[in-house]
N, C-alpha and C positions, 0 to 999 in steps of 0.2 A: 663593369661588374662591381657590385657593392663590396665593401670591406668585409672580410670574413668575421663571423661572430662566434664567440666561444659559448657553449651551452653547458648547463648542468644536466647530465644524462644518467639514468639508471638502466643498468643492464640486468635482466633477470636470467641468471644461470651462468655457470662457469665451465660448461662443456666446450667442445670445439667451436660452436657457433658464438658463444658468449666471449670466448678468448679472442676470437677474430674481431668481434664487434668492439671489445675494449681496446684492442690494439689500434684499430683504424680510427676510432673516435678520439683517442688520446693523440694519435699522430696528427689528426686534423686540428688539435688545439682545444678540444672539449675537456671539461672536468667529468670524470667517470667514476661511478660507484657500481661495483658488480655484487649482486646478491647471490650467494650460493649456499644451499641447505646442507651440503656435505662438508667434510673437513679438508678436502683437497680439490684441485681442479681435475677435469676430465669427463664429468657428466656420465653418459651412458657407458663410457670406456672404463669406469671403475668396477672391477669385478668383485662380486661378493658371493659366498656360498649361501647366504641367506635367501630364502624365498618367502612368499606371502602365505599366510594361513589359508586364504581362499585360492586354491590352485588355478582357478579360472580367472581370478583377478577382476571379478565383476561386483563384489561387495563394496559399496561406496564408503563404508565405515572401516575397511581393512587398513592396517598399517602398510603403506606403499613402499615397495622396494623399487628404486628408480632404475636399477640396471637390469638389462635383459640379456646379458652375456652368458654363454655357456662355457664351461671350462676349456674345451678344446678349440674354441673359435679362433679361426685365422681370417685375415682380411680376404675379400674376394676381388680386390683390386691390388695391383702392384704398388709398392711404396712410392715410386716415382709419380705415377698418375694421380694418387690420392693426396699428395702433399700440398700444403699451402704453397703458393707461387713464390712468396718472398722468403720461405724458410724450408729448403729441401728436406725431405725425409730420407736421410741417408743412414746406412748401418754404422753404429758406433763400435768402437774397438774395445770397450770395457767388457769384462767377463760375463756380467749378468744380462747383457743385451741380446736380443734376438736378431741375428743378421739376415734372416731369410727375406727374400724379395716379397713374399706374402706372409708377413709376420703374424704372430699371435697377438691377442688383445693386450697383453702386458706391454708389448713393445709400442703399441699405439698410445697407451697411457703415458709411457715414458716420453714419447715424442711430444705429446701435448704439454707435459711438464717442462720439457726443454724449451718449447715455444714460449711458454709463460715466463720462464726464467730469462730467456734471451731478450725479451722486450719489457721486462719488469712489470708484468701484469699482476703478479701476485699481490703487490702492494695496494692494488685497487680493489681487491676482493674481500668481502666480509664473509668469512666462512661460518658454517653452522648457523646461518641466518636464513630463516624461511620467510618468504613473502606471502602474506595472507590476503592482501587486497591492494589493487591498483585502480585508481579512478581519477577523473579529471575534475578539477575544481572550476567554479564559475569564472574565475579569473584566467582560466586557460592552463594554469599549472597542473602538473600531474602529481598526485599524492601516492606515495608508496608506504604501505603499512607492513612492517616486518617485526619479527621477534627472534631471539636466539632460540635454537632448538632446545627443547626441554624446559624452557621458561613458561611462566604462567601466561594465560591468555591476556590478562590485563597489563602485562609487562611489554606491550608492543611499543614500537616507535613509528611515528608518522613523519615523513620527510617530503618536501616539495622539490620537484625537478621540472626542468623545461621539457624534457622528452623521456620516453621509456622505449627501450628496445627489448622485445620479448625473444628470449633464446632458451626456453625451458625444455626443448626437445620434444619428441613424440614417440617414445618407446617405453612408456610405463603404464599406458591405459589400454589393455588388450581389447581387440575386436574378436567376437566369437561367431563362428558359423552357425547359421540357423539350420537345425536338424529336426525335421518332423518326428514327434514321438520321443525325443530325447529326455523329456521330463520324467518319463516312466521307465527309462532304460536303467538297469541296475548297476552298470559299470562305472568306472572312474573317468573323470575328464580333467584335463590340465591344458593350460595355454603355454606356448613355448617361452613366454616371459618368465615362467617359473621352472624351466628346464635348466639343469646344470650338468648332470652326468647321466650316462645310460643305465647305471646299475639298477635303479628302481623298476626298470622295464624287463629285467631278466625273466626269461621263460614266459613272457606275456604275449598275447595276441593284440597288436596295436593297430588302430586305424589313425593314420596321420592325415590331417587336412591341410592342403597347401601345396604350392609349387615354386615358391621363391627360394632365395639362396638358403635361408635358415632351414627350410623344409628339406631341401636336398641334403644338407649336411647332417641334420639331426636324424633323418630316416636311415642314412648309411651307418651312423654311429650306433643307434639303438639296435640295428639289424645284427650287430655283433653279439648281442646278448638275448634279444627277443626270439621267441618261436617264429612269429610271423609279423611282417609289417605290411600293411595295406595302405597305399597312398591314394587318397581321394582328392581329385582336383577338377575344377571346371575347365581347366585347360586341357584335360585328357578327353579327346573326342572319341577315341576307340571304345566301343561298348563292351568289348571283351577284356577280361583281366589279362594284363600283359606282364610278364616277368621283367624286372630290371636287369639288363645285361651285367653279368658278373656276380649276381646274387641269386641264391636259390630260395630266399625267403622274403623278397620284396616284390610286391605286385602293384601295378598301377591300375586305377579304376577311375571312371567318371565320378561326379559328386555323389555323395550318399543320398539314397532315396528316402530311407526311413530307418529309425532305431526302434527296437521292439522290446516289449516287457520281458521276453524270455532271454534277453542278453544278446540277441543277434542284431547285426547291421545288414541292411539290404541295399543293393545298388541297382541302377536302372537296367543293367544287363541280366537281371534275375539272379546274380550271384549273391549269396548270403553267407555270412560268417558269424561265429560266436566270438565276440571280442571282449577283452578285459578293459582296455583303455582307449579313449579318444583323445588324441593330442592335437590341439588347434595351433597350427603354424599359420595364422590367418591375419597377422599384422596388428596395427595399433590405431587408436583414435587420437585425434588432436584434442588436447584438453588444457584449458586455461582457467582453472577454478578461481583463481585470484583476480581475474581481469573483469572489471565492471565498466561497460561502455554504454549502458542504457539501451542495449539491444542493437547498437550500431554494427559491432562485429559479432558474428555468430558462427557456430559450427553446425552446418546443416548437412547431414549424411556424409560427414567427414570432409566437407568443403568449408574452409575457413574463408569468410568473406563478409563484405566485398573487399577484395584486396587488388590494388594495382600492381601488376607484375609480381604477385605473391608476397608483396612487402608492405605496401601502404594502404590503409583504409582511407579513401579520398577525403571524407569530411573530418577526419582526425589527423590528416597528414600535415607536416611531417613528424608530428610530435608523438605519434605512436607508430611503431614499425615492428616487423617480424623478420627474423633471420632463421633460415634453415627449414622452411616448410616443404619445399619440393623434395620428391623422392625419385628413385631410379636415376641417380646422378652420382658424380664424383663429388661428395659433399664439401670437403674442406676448401678447395679453391672457389667453390660457389659461395660459401660463407664469407670468404675474404672479399669477393667482389660485391656482394650485397652490402657488406659492412662499409666498404669504401663509398658506395653510393649514398647510403644513409648519412655517413659522417660528412660528406661534401654538401649534401642537401641541407643538413642542419646548420652548417656554417654559412650558407648562402652562396657558396662557390659554384654549386650545381642547382639548376632550377627544375622543379617539377611542373608538369602541366597543371592547369586549373582543376579543381575538384570535378567540375562538369566534364572536362575532357577525359579525366581518368575514369570517371563513371561510365562514359561512353565506351572506352576501351575495354573495361571489364565486361560490360554487357555484350560487346562484340565477341569477346573471348568465350563467354558462357554460351553464346549462341552457336559459335563454331563447334564447341564440344558437343552440344545437343545435336547439331546437324550431322556430326561424325559418329553419333551413337555412343559417345563416351559418357558413362554415368558419373554422377557427382563425386563418389569416393575417389575417382581418378583425376580430379581437377588439378592436383599438385603433382601428378605423375609427368615427368618431363622426358619420358622415353622418346628418343628420336630427335629431340630438339634442345637438349640441355646446353649444347655449345652455342647454338644460335642465341639462346636466352642469355648465357654468360657473356657472349660477345656484344650483345645489345647493351648490357649494363656497363661493360668495359668502355664502350664508346661514350656512354653518358659520363663516365668518370674521367675520360681522356687518357685511359691507360691501355697497355698492350692487350690485345685479344688473346684468346687461348692459344697456346703453342700448338703447332701442327703435330708435333711428336706426341703430345698428350691426347689429342683427339684420336690419332692413329693407334696409340697404345690401348686406349679404352676400347676401341672397336676390336683390336686384335685379341684382347683379353676376353671380351664377350664371345667371340668366335671360338677361341680356344677352350672356354668353359663348356661350350656345346659339344666340341669334338672330344675333349678329355675331361668329362665331368668329375672323374675320380682323382685326376693327377694334374690338373691345369695349374695348381699352385706351385708345382715343382718341375714342370716341363713346359717349355714355351719356345717360340721361335722368333721373338722380336728383339733379339740382342742389339740389332742396329738402332732400334728406338731407345734402348737403354743408354747406349753410347751418346745418342743425340741429346737425351735428357741431361746427362751429366755434363755435356759440353755447354748446355744452356745454363745449368746450375752454376757452372764456373764463371759465366759472364754476369750472373745476377747478383751474387752475394759472395763476400769474403768470409768464409767460415772454415775453421780448422778441420772439422769432420768431413766437409765436402772435399777439401784439399786432399785429405788422406784417402778418401774413396776414389778420387780422380787418379791419384798416384797408383792405386791398386789396379785400376782399369787401363793404366798406361796412357792416360789422356794428358 
């Protein structure tokens, strides 16, 4: 094996993915600069009351708010399962921290700050610095053009790097459901990206589109103040409107059939309601406005590609890579593994297949999706095989595969969420896995807070 080589690497974004990338790249011996447009680390976990002037988030000239958090948001995974493998997410004993197993968003932000502090990542970050353009020079180097926020356009700085790791997240560019007739419908529309609190929905009739975690949470929350909440989803196969158990003002419907000029919304079952608001809980688009690759990397119907294992574009590898594109996963440990892989490849310690072999792998993957009837927008959905994917990367890196307790805990939480959709964050039956997790934490890292938590658990 050749001697490891240290590279100059730019990381775009200081959210959880960017922090993991910076940590693993520096650990491998690379020189790292992290570009972050905000004034602190945390990315999408930085809550703000601010929303965008365009409630749907589709105006390309709008001032973009990068957080999509709502005030009441709690994690839908337990802290043990969602933590970085090398830095356990344990409850702190200080007064302002949230000790719950499924904590609120503020606690996750504090955890990311702790992670950055533990590994000295903050010193690598250029805060309030926005990346405007990234492109490859003829000599193979990557140029990053950035400027301080609030600065003049001509005050930009161009710098050359050996490699760029894109970690800018994918929760700021809303996807909107297609609704026939909605252009002439007189009501209001909003995307959940701009949802913060339920009060604006008081006494309203709301049609909420979506069935993922945020849709479930938000529908229940606004039902406490709204007159009626009608959830429209393609995953609802029943043609009849069904009441949600435990609520007298939430109904489930199949997807909207049409919006009408008289303010009504109709469904395939013939049900029609007069609605005030359509709330789109319909997810987000991948968006890289700064990235210029001469058409090599594209976003086609929300498929970012071509990418080998959701990370490397073959013809530009390993000098351009992406961390954090997959969804329906436990993201933080996956960010960690992807970052280890990238760092090892850049140093020459780990080898990638040839561009031709990677391209064939991508083509085979796309073909398998098509054969299975999985549409392009679900290319990066790892439902059912995230741990197989993670363990493959772990094998490339020569590190330990996903802990069995973490796999079991993820599955147990998913099942509990179905059985107890209202209370799964506060009622669970996997205490044995919690104990196993903390036994594992005890072996992995010497950390004061872990030791205190283990003491509390009598381990």
